N, C-alpha and C positions, 0 to 999 in steps of 0.2 A: 504493500500500500504506500509506503514512503517513497518508493521509486515512482509510482504513479503520480503522486503529488508533485514531486520535483519535475517530472516530465510535463505535467499540466502547467506548472508555474512558468517553465521556459516557453511553452507554447503561447500562453496568455501574454507574456512579456513580448514575444515576437509579434503577435497580432497587434498589440498596442503600439509597438514601434512602427508597424506598417500604417496604421491609421494616423499616427502623428505625422508621418511623411506625407500623407495626403492632405495635411493642413488642419487636423483637428486641434482645437484650442486646448492648451495644456490643462485647463481647469476641468475638462471633460474626460481626461484620460483615466481617472480613477473609476468613473462610471463605466467606461468602455471595458476596463479590466474586469469589473464585476459582471458585466454582461457576457463577456467571453468565457469567464469561468463558470457562469451559470449554464451556458450552453453545454460545456463539456461535462458538467456534473449531473445535469438534469435529464440528459438524453438516456435512453435505455442502454444497458451495458453492451449489448450486441452492436449497436450503432456507435457507441463510444469508442470501442476499439478501432473500428474502421475510420472514424473521424480523426482519431489521434494519428493513425498511420498516414492518412491523406494529408494532414496538416504538417507532419514532419517532412514528408516527401516534398510537398509543395513549397513550404517555407524555406527548406534547405535549397531546393533547386532555384528558387527566385533570389536567394541571397538575403532573405529577410533576417536571418540570425545575426547579421551584422548590426542590426538595430538594438540587439540585446546587450552587446558588449560595447564598451566605450572605445572609440577609435583613437589611435595615437596621433593622428594628424590634426587634432583640434576640432574636427567636425562633430556635431552632435546628431 
C-alpha cells in the first residue's frame, strides 16, 4: 500500500505540473491536486490499475516528470 501511495503522489504531482504549464493560476493548484487524487482513489480498483499504468506511460513519454523535479537551469 505504501508503494501505491508514493506512486499516486508522483502521478498527482506530475499532473499538477502539467496543468501549471498550461497556465493554471498557482492558487488553484492545491484544488487540482485534490481532484486528481480523488480520481485515482475513487475509481474502482480494476480501473485504477489501468489508469495508473496509462498515466505512467503517458506522462513519462511526454516528459511530464520533468515538472516534478526542480530543474538546475533556473526554470520552474
